[in-house]
C-alpha positions in Angstrom: 85.2 109.0 116.8 88.6 107.8 115.8 87.5 107.6 112.2 86.7 111.3 112.4 90.3 112.0 113.4 92.0 109.4 111.1 89.6 108.8 108.2 90.2 105.8 106.1 89.2 107.4 102.7 87.5 110.4 101.2 90.3 112.6 102.6 89.0 115.8 101.1 85.5 115.2 102.5 85.4 117.5 105.5 82.4 117.0 107.6 82.9 119.4 110.5 81.7 123.0 111.1 82.9 125.5 108.5 84.3 127.9 111.1 86.9 125.3 112.2 88.0 124.8 108.5 88.5 128.6 108.0 90.2 129.1 111.3 92.6 126.3 110.3 93.4 128.3 107.1 94.2 131.3 109.2 96.5 129.3 111.5 98.2 127.8 108.4 98.9 131.3 107.0 100.2 132.4 110.4 102.5 129.3 110.7 103.9 130.0 107.3 104.4 133.6 107.9 106.0 133.2 111.4 108.3 130.6 110.0 109.4 132.9 107.1 110.2 135.7 109.7 112.5 133.2 111.6 114.3 132.1 108.4 114.5 135.5 106.6 114.9 138.3 109.2 118.5 139.1 110.0 117.9 138.3 113.7 115.4 135.6 113.0 112.9 137.6 115.0 114.9 136.8 118.2 115.5 140.4 119.3 113.0 142.4 117.1 110.0 140.3 118.0 110.9 137.9 121.0 112.9 140.7 122.7 115.9 138.4 123.4 118.7 140.8 124.2 121.1 139.6 121.5 123.2 142.8 121.7 124.2 141.8 125.2 125.6 138.5 124.1 128.9 137.7 122.4 128.8 137.5 118.5 129.1 133.7 118.8 126.2 133.6 121.4 123.9 135.8 119.4 124.8 133.9 116.1 123.9 130.6 117.8 120.5 131.9 118.8 119.8 133.3 115.4 120.7 130.1 113.8 118.4 128.1 116.2 115.6 130.5 115.3 116.2 129.9 111.6 116.3 126.1 112.2 113.0 126.4 114.1 111.6 128.3 111.1 112.5 125.5 108.8 110.5 123.1 111.1 107.6 125.6 111.1 107.5 126.1 107.4 107.4 122.3 106.8 104.5 122.0 109.3 103.0 124.9 107.5 103.2 123.2 104.1 101.6 120.0 105.6 98.8 122.3 107.0 98.4 123.8 103.5 98.3 120.4 101.9 95.7 119.4 104.4 93.5 122.4 103.7 93.8 122.1 100.0 93.7 118.4 99.5 93.0 116.4 102.7 90.4 118.4 104.6 89.1 115.4 106.5 92.5 115.4 108.5 91.7 118.9 110.0 90.6 117.4 113.3 94.0 115.6 113.6 95.9 118.8 112.7 94.1 120.6 115.6 95.2 117.9 118.0 98.8 118.4 116.6 98.5 122.2 117.1 97.2 121.8 120.7 100.0 119.3 121.5 102.7 121.6 120.0 101.6 124.6 121.9 101.2 122.7 125.1 104.7 121.5 124.9 105.9 125.0 124.1 104.3 126.2 127.4 105.9 123.2 129.3 109.4 123.8 127.8 109.0 127.5 128.5 108.4 126.9 132.1 111.3 124.5 132.6 113.7 126.2 130.2 112.8 130.1 130.1 114.5 132.3 127.8 115.8 135.7 129.0 113.9 138.6 127.3 113.6 142.2 127.9 109.9 142.4 127.2 107.0 140.1 126.6 107.3 138.2 123.3 104.0 137.8 121.5 104.4 134.0 121.3 104.1 133.8 125.1 100.4 135.0 124.9 99.8 133.1 121.7 100.8 129.8 123.3 98.1 130.2 126.0 95.5 131.4 123.5 96.2 128.6 120.9 95.8 125.6 123.1 92.2 126.3 124.0 91.5 127.7 120.5 92.8 124.5 118.9 90.8 122.3 121.4 87.5 124.2 120.7 88.2 124.0 116.8 89.0 120.4 117.2 85.5 119.9 118.8 83.9 122.0 116.0 85.9 120.1 113.3 84.5 116.7 114.4 81.1 118.0 115.1 78.9 116.8 112.3 77.1 119.5 110.2 73.3 119.1 110.0 72.2 117.5 106.7 70.1 119.8 104.5 67.2 118.3 102.7 
């Protein structure tokens, strides 16, 4: 099984179910798009999307949050670029990427429990975190599930 997660060669030879490959592409696009929002939006998406009440903070406080969102966006865009490279060139690593996605979103949930952020509404990321962990694990299973050979 470890060879399915960390293949030794033929890195573009994906052997899993096709649905897991295409869901991975969708997650890649979402990751890159979300990261660009954090980098390019004036508020980094903090108030507009995440409903953090920036207008109730001092200028320095809201600027710090916006900067942190932009820095988070940089990390996300780098991860998105890695995902894109995997999809285009190293498809055999898709199972490993699903484990990374499941791990990232699990840690987001844990951090959110112990270090919650004040919001005035429900940020879409809160629901997305709880959806992406089981989705990534299901897609991981499908990505290591060997396709039937056609004769």
